[in-house]
DRENPA-3360 file (N, C-alpha, C; in nm, 2 decimals, always signed):
BEGIN
1 = MAHFCLMV = +0.08/-0.12/-0.01/+0.00/-0.01/+0.00/+0.10/+0.11/+0.00 ~ +0.08/+0.23/-0.11/+0.15/+0.34/-0.11/+0.08/+0.43/-0.17 ~ +0.12/+0.57/-0.17/+0.08/+0.67/-0.20/+0.17/+0.71/-0.33 ~ +0.11/+0.76/-0.45/+0.18/+0.81/-0.57/+0.13/+0.93/-0.64 ~ +0.19/+1.01/-0.70/+0.14/+1.16/-0.78/+0.07/+1.09/-0.90 ~ -0.06/+1.16/-0.93/-0.10/+1.12/-1.05/-0.12/+1.25/-1.12 ~ -0.07/+1.27/-1.27/-0.13/+1.37/-1.31/-0.23/+1.36/-1.44 ~ -0.34/+1.45/-1.42/-0.43/+1.43/-1.49/-0.49/+1.55/-1.56;
9 = VGNDFKKI = -0.51/+1.56/-1.68/-0.56/+1.67/-1.78/-0.68/+1.67/-1.80 ~ -0.76/+1.79/-1.78/-0.89/+1.78/-1.79/-0.95/+1.86/-1.69 ~ -1.09/+1.89/-1.68/-1.19/+1.96/-1.60/-1.21/+1.90/-1.47 ~ -1.25/+1.75/-1.49/-1.33/+1.69/-1.39/-1.27/+1.56/-1.39 ~ -1.16/+1.56/-1.26/-1.08/+1.46/-1.25/-1.15/+1.31/-1.18 ~ -1.28/+1.34/-1.10/-1.36/+1.25/-1.06/-1.43/+1.17/-1.16 ~ -1.46/+1.24/-1.25/-1.54/+1.21/-1.38/-1.44/+1.13/-1.48 ~ -1.35/+1.19/-1.50/-1.25/+1.13/-1.57/-1.19/+1.00/-1.50;
17 = LSSLNKYK = -1.17/+0.96/-1.38/-1.11/+0.86/-1.33/-1.20/+0.75/-1.28 ~ -1.34/+0.81/-1.31/-1.45/+0.69/-1.22/-1.45/+0.54/-1.25 ~ -1.39/+0.53/-1.35/-1.42/+0.37/-1.38/-1.26/+0.32/-1.32 ~ -1.14/+0.37/-1.25/-1.05/+0.34/-1.21/-1.04/+0.32/-1.06 ~ -1.16/+0.35/-0.98/-1.17/+0.35/-0.84/-1.17/+0.21/-0.79 ~ -1.07/+0.17/-0.70/-1.11/+0.04/-0.63/-1.26/-0.02/-0.59 ~ -1.32/+0.07/-0.53/-1.45/+0.04/-0.49/-1.56/+0.12/-0.55 ~ -1.56/+0.14/-0.64/-1.64/+0.22/-0.76/-1.77/+0.11/-0.78;
25 = ESNLSEKE = -1.88/+0.20/-0.77/-2.02/+0.13/-0.79/-2.03/+0.08/-0.95 ~ -2.04/-0.05/-0.97/-2.05/-0.11/-1.10/-2.14/-0.22/-1.13 ~ -2.17/-0.25/-1.24/-2.24/-0.41/-1.24/-2.17/-0.50/-1.19 ~ -2.22/-0.59/-1.16/-2.18/-0.68/-1.07/-2.04/-0.77/-1.16 ~ -2.06/-0.79/-1.25/-1.99/-0.86/-1.37/-1.87/-0.79/-1.38 ~ -1.85/-0.66/-1.31/-1.71/-0.60/-1.33/-1.64/-0.60/-1.19 ~ -1.72/-0.66/-1.12/-1.67/-0.65/-0.97/-1.62/-0.79/-0.93 ~ -1.49/-0.79/-0.81/-1.46/-0.92/-0.79/-1.48/-0.91/-0.64;
33 = FKMEMSYI = -1.53/-1.04/-0.56/-1.54/-1.03/-0.41/-1.38/-1.07/-0.38 ~ -1.39/-0.99/-0.28/-1.27/-1.02/-0.18/-1.30/-1.06/-0.02 ~ -1.33/-1.18/+0.01/-1.36/-1.23/+0.15/-1.26/-1.14/+0.26 ~ -1.32/-1.10/+0.34/-1.28/-1.03/+0.48/-1.32/-1.15/+0.60 ~ -1.45/-1.22/+0.61/-1.46/-1.26/+0.70/-1.55/-1.38/+0.70 ~ -1.54/-1.53/+0.75/-1.64/-1.66/+0.74/-1.75/-1.59/+0.78 ~ -1.85/-1.70/+0.72/-1.98/-1.69/+0.79/-2.01/-1.72/+0.96 ~ -1.91/-1.82/+1.01/-1.89/-1.85/+1.14/-1.84/-1.75/+1.20;
41 = EMEKLYKN = -1.74/-1.69/+1.17/-1.67/-1.57/+1.27/-1.75/-1.45/+1.23 ~ -1.84/-1.43/+1.12/-1.95/-1.32/+1.16/-2.07/-1.35/+1.25 ~ -2.09/-1.48/+1.24/-2.21/-1.50/+1.33/-2.19/-1.52/+1.49 ~ -2.07/-1.52/+1.51/-2.00/-1.52/+1.64/-2.01/-1.39/+1.70 ~ -1.97/-1.28/+1.62/-2.00/-1.13/+1.63/-2.13/-1.08/+1.64 ~ -2.21/-1.15/+1.57/-2.36/-1.11/+1.56/-2.44/-1.15/+1.70 ~ -2.40/-1.27/+1.71/-2.48/-1.33/+1.82/-2.44/-1.26/+1.96 ~ -2.30/-1.21/+1.99/-2.24/-1.15/+2.11/-2.27/-1.00/+2.10;
49 = YEDKRYEN = -2.29/-0.94/+1.98/-2.33/-0.81/+1.99/-2.46/-0.76/+2.10 ~ -2.39/-0.67/+2.19/-2.50/-0.63/+2.30/-2.63/-0.56/+2.22 ~ -2.61/-0.49/+2.12/-2.73/-0.43/+2.07/-2.80/-0.49/+1.97 ~ -2.94/-0.55/+2.00/-3.02/-0.65/+1.94/-3.09/-0.61/+1.84 ~ -3.09/-0.47/+1.77/-3.17/-0.43/+1.68/-3.15/-0.45/+1.55 ~ -3.08/-0.54/+1.53/-3.03/-0.60/+1.37/-3.13/-0.71/+1.39 ~ -3.22/-0.72/+1.27/-3.28/-0.82/+1.24/-3.23/-0.93/+1.18 ~ -3.11/-0.93/+1.10/-3.04/-1.08/+1.07/-2.90/-1.03/+1.04;
57 = IEVFAYDI = -2.83/-1.13/+1.04/-2.68/-1.14/+1.03/-2.63/-1.02/+0.92 ~ -2.70/-1.03/+0.79/-2.68/-0.94/+0.65/-2.67/-0.81/+0.71 ~ -2.80/-0.77/+0.75/-2.81/-0.63/+0.81/-2.69/-0.56/+0.90 ~ -2.67/-0.67/+1.01/-2.59/-0.62/+1.08/-2.46/-0.61/+1.05 ~ -2.37/-0.71/+0.93/-2.25/-0.69/+0.89/-2.23/-0.58/+0.82 ~ -2.34/-0.54/+0.72/-2.33/-0.44/+0.65/-2.32/-0.30/+0.73 ~ -2.39/-0.28/+0.82/-2.41/-0.16/+0.91/-2.29/-0.13/+1.00 ~ -2.24/-0.25/+1.04/-2.13/-0.22/+1.14/-1.97/-0.24/+1.06;
65 = YRYLYNDK = -1.97/-0.36/+0.96/-1.84/-0.33/+0.88/-1.85/-0.31/+0.75 ~ -1.98/-0.28/+0.67/-2.00/-0.25/+0.53/-1.97/-0.37/+0.47 ~ -1.97/-0.50/+0.50/-1.94/-0.62/+0.45/-2.08/-0.67/+0.38 ~ -2.06/-0.74/+0.24/-2.18/-0.79/+0.20/-2.16/-0.95/+0.22 ~ -2.26/-1.02/+0.25/-2.28/-1.19/+0.20/-2.26/-1.22/+0.07 ~ -2.16/-1.30/+0.06/-2.17/-1.36/-0.06/-2.20/-1.51/-0.06 ~ -2.31/-1.58/-0.12/-2.35/-1.68/-0.09/-2.26/-1.80/-0.15 ~ -2.21/-1.79/-0.23/-2.13/-1.87/-0.34/-2.00/-1.89/-0.25;
73 = EKSFGIYI = -1.95/-1.80/-0.19/-1.86/-1.81/-0.11/-1.85/-1.84/+0.06 ~ -1.99/-1.82/+0.09/-2.04/-1.83/+0.21/-1.96/-1.77/+0.34 ~ -1.92/-1.65/+0.26/-1.86/-1.53/+0.36/-1.91/-1.39/+0.32 ~ -1.81/-1.29/+0.42/-1.87/-1.20/+0.42/-1.75/-1.09/+0.35 ~ -1.76/-1.00/+0.28/-1.66/-0.90/+0.25/-1.71/-0.80/+0.16 ~ -1.62/-0.78/+0.05/-1.65/-0.61/-0.01/-1.60/-0.65/-0.15 ~ -1.70/-0.56/-0.26/-1.65/-0.58/-0.38/-1.56/-0.51/-0.43 ~ -1.45/-0.53/-0.54/-1.37/-0.46/-0.57/-1.35/-0.47/-0.73;
81 = NPHSKFDN = -1.32/-0.33/-0.80/-1.31/-0.34/-0.95/-1.19/-0.38/-0.95 ~ -1.20/-0.49/-1.06/-1.04/-0.54/-1.11/-0.97/-0.48/-1.21 ~ -1.02/-0.37/-1.25/-0.96/-0.27/-1.32/-0.90/-0.17/-1.24 ~ -0.92/-0.16/-1.13/-0.86/-0.02/-1.05/-0.72/+0.00/-1.03 ~ -0.70/+0.14/-1.04/-0.56/+0.17/-1.02/-0.51/+0.23/-0.89 ~ -0.63/+0.24/-0.79/-0.62/+0.34/-0.67/-0.74/+0.29/-0.59 ~ -0.73/+0.33/-0.46/-0.87/+0.29/-0.39/-0.89/+0.45/-0.30 ~ -0.81/+0.53/-0.32/-0.85/+0.67/-0.29/-0.76/+0.76/-0.36;
89 = IKPGGRFS = -0.82/+0.89/-0.39/-0.76/+0.99/-0.44/-0.79/+1.10/-0.39 ~ -0.71/+1.20/-0.36/-0.72/+1.35/-0.31/-0.63/+1.45/-0.41 ~ -0.71/+1.56/-0.40/-0.63/+1.68/-0.52/-0.52/+1.73/-0.42 ~ -0.40/+1.71/-0.52/-0.27/+1.80/-0.41/-0.21/+1.69/-0.32 ~ -0.29/+1.70/-0.19/-0.24/+1.61/-0.07/-0.08/+1.62/-0.07 ~ +0.00/+1.54/-0.04/+0.13/+1.52/-0.03/+0.23/+1.59/-0.16 ~ +0.15/+1.63/-0.25/+0.18/+1.67/-0.38/+0.15/+1.82/-0.43 ~ +0.09/+1.90/-0.32/+0.02/+1.99/-0.33/+0.11/+2.14/-0.37;
97 = YNLNIKNK = +0.26/+2.09/-0.37/+0.35/+2.23/-0.41/+0.46/+2.15/-0.52 ~ +0.42/+2.05/-0.58/+0.51/+2.00/-0.69/+0.52/+2.04/-0.82 ~ +0.40/+2.13/-0.85/+0.41/+2.21/-0.99/+0.46/+2.35/-0.95 ~ +0.59/+2.35/-1.03/+0.65/+2.51/-1.03/+0.55/+2.60/-1.11 ~ +0.55/+2.71/-1.08/+0.48/+2.83/-1.18/+0.56/+2.92/-1.20 ~ +0.54/+2.94/-1.35/+0.63/+3.05/-1.36/+0.61/+3.19/-1.30 ~ +0.74/+3.25/-1.28/+0.71/+3.39/-1.20/+0.66/+3.38/-1.08 ~ +0.67/+3.25/-1.03/+0.60/+3.24/-0.83/+0.69/+3.14/-0.80;
105 = EEGTYFSL = +0.73/+3.18/-0.64/+0.82/+3.09/-0.57/+0.76/+2.98/-0.53 ~ +0.62/+3.01/-0.50/+0.54/+2.87/-0.44/+0.48/+2.81/-0.54 ~ +0.49/+2.64/-0.53/+0.47/+2.56/-0.59/+0.28/+2.55/-0.60 ~ +0.23/+2.48/-0.67/+0.10/+2.42/-0.66/+0.05/+2.28/-0.71 ~ -0.05/+2.25/-0.71/-0.08/+2.11/-0.77/-0.19/+2.13/-0.88 ~ -0.23/+2.25/-0.94/-0.32/+2.29/-1.03/-0.30/+2.41/-1.10 ~ -0.28/+2.38/-1.23/-0.25/+2.51/-1.33/-0.29/+2.47/-1.44 ~ -0.27/+2.60/-1.54/-0.32/+2.58/-1.68/-0.17/+2.52/-1.73;
113 = KKDIDFDR = -0.17/+2.45/-1.81/-0.05/+2.41/-1.90/+0.06/+2.54/-1.91 ~ +0.00/+2.63/-1.96/+0.12/+2.72/-2.00/+0.18/+2.79/-1.90 ~ +0.13/+2.79/-1.77/+0.18/+2.87/-1.66/+0.26/+2.76/-1.60 ~ +0.29/+2.61/-1.62/+0.37/+2.54/-1.55/+0.52/+2.53/-1.60 ~ +0.60/+2.59/-1.50/+0.76/+2.60/-1.55/+0.84/+2.45/-1.52 ~ +0.80/+2.39/-1.62/+0.86/+2.23/-1.64/+1.00/+2.26/-1.63 ~ +1.08/+2.33/-1.71/+1.23/+2.34/-1.69/+1.29/+2.38/-1.55 ~ +1.22/+2.45/-1.47/+1.25/+2.48/-1.34/+1.23/+2.34/-1.26;
121 = MKKEAKEK = +1.14/+2.27/-1.28/+1.11/+2.16/-1.21/+1.20/+2.06/-1.24 ~ +1.25/+2.03/-1.35/+1.36/+1.95/-1.38/+1.50/+2.00/-1.34 ~ +1.50/+2.12/-1.32/+1.68/+2.18/-1.28/+1.67/+2.12/-1.14 ~ +1.54/+2.15/-1.05/+1.55/+2.16/-0.93/+1.57/+2.00/-0.87 ~ +1.50/+1.93/-0.98/+1.52/+1.77/-0.93/+1.65/+1.72/-0.95 ~ +1.71/+1.78/-1.06/+1.91/+1.76/-1.08/+1.96/+1.80/-0.94 ~ +1.92/+1.91/-0.92/+1.99/+1.95/-0.78/+1.99/+1.87/-0.68 ~ +1.86/+1.78/-0.64/+1.87/+1.73/-0.55/+1.91/+1.60/-0.55;
129 = AIEFKNYF = +1.94/+1.56/-0.66/+2.04/+1.45/-0.72/+2.19/+1.47/-0.68 ~ +2.25/+1.59/-0.72/+2.37/+1.61/-0.67/+2.37/+1.64/-0.50 ~ +2.29/+1.72/-0.45/+2.28/+1.69/-0.30/+2.29/+1.55/-0.24 ~ +2.19/+1.46/-0.31/+2.21/+1.34/-0.25/+2.37/+1.27/-0.27 ~ +2.40/+1.29/-0.39/+2.53/+1.24/-0.40/+2.63/+1.30/-0.30 ~ +2.64/+1.42/-0.30/+2.74/+1.49/-0.20/+2.71/+1.45/-0.04 ~ +2.59/+1.40/-0.01/+2.57/+1.35/+0.13/+2.66/+1.24/+0.13 ~ +2.64/+1.16/+0.07/+2.69/+1.02/+0.05/+2.86/+1.05/+0.03;
137 = IHTLNYDE = +2.90/+1.13/-0.08/+3.06/+1.13/-0.07/+3.10/+1.20/+0.06 ~ +3.05/+1.31/+0.09/+3.09/+1.43/+0.20/+3.08/+1.36/+0.35 ~ +2.96/+1.32/+0.35/+2.90/+1.28/+0.50/+2.95/+1.13/+0.54 ~ +2.89/+1.04/+0.45/+2.89/+0.90/+0.46/+3.02/+0.84/+0.42 ~ +3.11/+0.95/+0.35/+3.25/+0.89/+0.32/+3.26/+0.79/+0.22 ~ +3.13/+0.81/+0.15/+3.15/+0.68/-0.01/+3.27/+0.76/-0.08 ~ +3.35/+0.64/-0.17/+3.42/+0.72/-0.24/+3.34/+0.70/-0.39 ~ +3.39/+0.74/-0.51/+3.31/+0.74/-0.64/+3.27/+0.62/-0.69;
145 = NKFKENFG = +3.36/+0.50/-0.66/+3.33/+0.38/-0.68/+3.20/+0.33/-0.60 ~ +3.25/+0.33/-0.49/+3.12/+0.28/-0.38/+2.96/+0.34/-0.42 ~ +2.98/+0.47/-0.45/+2.87/+0.52/-0.48/+2.80/+0.46/-0.63 ~ +2.86/+0.43/-0.69/+2.83/+0.41/-0.84/+2.79/+0.26/-0.81 ~ +2.86/+0.18/-0.74/+2.78/+0.06/-0.74/+2.67/+0.04/-0.66 ~ +2.66/+0.13/-0.58/+2.52/+0.13/-0.49/+2.39/+0.19/-0.57 ~ +2.45/+0.28/-0.63/+2.32/+0.38/-0.73/+2.32/+0.43/-0.86 ~ +2.43/+0.35/-0.90/+2.45/+0.41/-1.06/+2.54/+0.50/-1.08;
153 = SDEENLLK = +2.55/+0.54/-1.22/+2.60/+0.67/-1.26/+2.57/+0.81/-1.23 ~ +2.62/+0.92/-1.26/+2.58/+1.04/-1.24/+2.48/+1.06/-1.33 ~ +2.49/+1.03/-1.46/+2.37/+1.04/-1.54/+2.24/+0.97/-1.49 ~ +2.26/+0.85/-1.44/+2.14/+0.75/-1.44/+2.07/+0.82/-1.30 ~ +2.18/+0.90/-1.21/+2.10/+0.94/-1.07/+2.00/+1.08/-1.11 ~ +2.06/+1.16/-1.22/+2.01/+1.26/-1.27/+1.88/+1.25/-1.30 ~ +1.87/+1.12/-1.38/+1.75/+1.09/-1.47/+1.64/+1.02/-1.37 ~ +1.67/+0.95/-1.28/+1.61/+0.89/-1.16/+1.54/+1.01/-1.10;
161 = SVSDYCYF = +1.62/+1.13/-1.07/+1.55/+1.22/-0.96/+1.46/+1.29/-1.06 ~ +1.49/+1.33/-1.19/+1.39/+1.39/-1.27/+1.24/+1.31/-1.30 ~ +1.31/+1.17/-1.29/+1.17/+1.11/-1.33/+1.10/+1.09/-1.20 ~ +1.16/+1.08/-1.08/+1.07/+1.09/-0.92/+0.99/+1.21/-0.92 ~ +1.09/+1.37/-0.94/+1.01/+1.46/-0.92/+0.91/+1.52/-1.03 ~ +0.95/+1.48/-1.16/+0.87/+1.55/-1.27/+0.79/+1.44/-1.36 ~ +0.82/+1.33/-1.37/+0.77/+1.23/-1.46/+0.65/+1.15/-1.40 ~ +0.56/+1.20/-1.37/+0.43/+1.16/-1.29/+0.37/+1.03/-1.37;
169 = PYFFNGKW = +0.29/+0.95/-1.31/+0.22/+0.86/-1.39/+0.09/+0.96/-1.45 ~ +0.06/+0.92/-1.58/-0.05/+1.02/-1.60/-0.18/+0.96/-1.68 ~ -0.31/+1.03/-1.68/-0.40/+0.97/-1.74/-0.47/+1.10/-1.85 ~ -0.48/+1.04/-1.96/-0.48/+1.13/-2.06/-0.57/+1.09/-2.16 ~ -0.68/+1.13/-2.24/-0.74/+1.08/-2.34/-0.80/+0.96/-2.34 ~ -0.81/+0.92/-2.18/-0.89/+0.79/-2.16/-0.81/+0.69/-2.13 ~ -0.66/+0.72/-2.15/-0.54/+0.59/-2.11/-0.47/+0.63/-2.00 ~ -0.44/+0.54/-1.91/-0.35/+0.53/-1.79/-0.20/+0.49/-1.84;
177 = NERGEKSL = -0.12/+0.58/-1.80/+0.05/+0.56/-1.81/+0.10/+0.56/-1.71 ~ +0.19/+0.47/-1.70/+0.31/+0.49/-1.58/+0.44/+0.42/-1.65 ~ +0.55/+0.43/-1.57/+0.65/+0.39/-1.63/+0.69/+0.23/-1.63 ~ +0.61/+0.16/-1.51/+0.61/+0.00/-1.52/+0.76/-0.01/-1.56 ~ +0.76/-0.12/-1.67/+0.88/-0.17/-1.72/+0.98/-0.12/-1.79 ~ +0.94/+0.00/-1.84/+1.01/+0.08/-1.91/+1.14/+0.12/-1.86 ~ +1.24/+0.15/-1.93/+1.38/+0.20/-1.88/+1.37/+0.36/-1.86 ~ +1.43/+0.42/-1.77/+1.45/+0.52/-1.74/+1.44/+0.63/-1.88;
185 = KEWAEEFE = +1.52/+0.61/-1.96/+1.52/+0.68/-2.11/+1.39/+0.67/-2.17 ~ +1.32/+0.54/-2.18/+1.17/+0.53/-2.25/+1.10/+0.60/-2.17 ~ +1.09/+0.61/-2.04/+0.98/+0.65/-1.98/+0.99/+0.83/-2.00 ~ +1.14/+0.85/-1.99/+1.15/+1.01/-1.99/+1.12/+1.06/-2.13 ~ +1.12/+0.98/-2.22/+1.09/+1.02/-2.37/+0.95/+1.03/-2.37 ~ +0.87/+0.93/-2.34/+0.72/+0.91/-2.31/+0.66/+1.03/-2.25 ~ +0.70/+1.06/-2.15/+0.66/+1.19/-2.06/+0.68/+1.31/-2.10 ~ +0.80/+1.32/-2.16/+0.83/+1.48/-2.23/+0.73/+1.46/-2.36;
193 = NFFNNIHE = +0.70/+1.37/-2.45/+0.63/+1.39/-2.56/+0.46/+1.43/-2.52 ~ +0.45/+1.35/-2.40/+0.30/+1.37/-2.35/+0.29/+1.51/-2.31 ~ +0.40/+1.54/-2.22/+0.37/+1.68/-2.17/+0.38/+1.82/-2.27 ~ +0.46/+1.77/-2.37/+0.48/+1.90/-2.49/+0.38/+1.91/-2.56 ~ +0.30/+1.80/-2.56/+0.16/+1.81/-2.66/+0.02/+1.83/-2.59 ~ +0.05/+1.85/-2.45/-0.07/+1.89/-2.41/-0.10/+2.05/-2.44 ~ -0.23/+2.11/-2.48/-0.26/+2.23/-2.51/-0.24/+2.33/-2.39 ~ -0.19/+2.45/-2.42/-0.14/+2.54/-2.36/-0.28/+2.57/-2.26;
201 = NENVILLD = -0.37/+2.58/-2.30/-0.48/+2.63/-2.21/-0.54/+2.50/-2.14 ~ -0.49/+2.39/-2.14/-0.56/+2.28/-2.07/-0.54/+2.28/-1.90 ~ -0.64/+2.24/-1.84/-0.59/+2.23/-1.69/-0.51/+2.13/-1.70 ~ -0.43/+2.12/-1.57/-0.33/+2.02/-1.54/-0.35/+2.00/-1.35 ~ -0.37/+1.89/-1.33/-0.40/+1.87/-1.20/-0.28/+1.74/-1.13 ~ -0.24/+1.76/-1.03/-0.20/+1.67/-0.95/-0.27/+1.60/-0.83 ~ -0.26/+1.46/-0.85/-0.36/+1.38/-0.75/-0.28/+1.29/-0.65 ~ -0.32/+1.30/-0.53/-0.24/+1.23/-0.42/-0.33/+1.08/-0.43;
209 = CHR = -0.26/+1.00/-0.50/-0.33/+0.85/-0.51/-0.29/+0.74/-0.40 ~ -0.38/+0.66/-0.36/-0.34/+0.57/-0.27/-0.38/+0.43/-0.32 ~ -0.27/+0.32/-0.29/-0.32/+0.18/-0.35/-0.25/+0.09/-0.30;
% end
């Protein structure tokens, strides 16, 4: 389970991403059942519950735990979207200041594309890579060879830092895109091509996603 930053182009990110939520409402054919508790386990809780207002075990399970009964599995649990990419999203969140804006000091998470200072974002990411290396060389007394063995070449570290801070997974024109198994260079080329082709007056937003 982890947080990651997602870039979305468009005006209504909730509508744009509605099909990718882990717990979205959809037809049962698009859901998978995830067992959380056996019938026997739930039955014990139901019988021992002090408040006797629940007319049956299924009402109890849903009201207390939000679990549904699956007759085929003889258990209680939740239905999840098998095509999900996240279980929760929040505008900005821990990435609220990750977009640099032209002629402004403070970053943001929402802007027109034409106002984003992407070159400054990449410059600052490279500076972080240099600071990272300097810490290991000058504070932890790594020599050049030891640093390279553990973290790769200077070129690789610069590219990795830019990828971490600038090349976000993105959703555009109905398609989800992320690095996955791509090399750093392949991912850099793909993201740069995507970002450069966003219309200047399109809205760009960063979302704090959890999965």
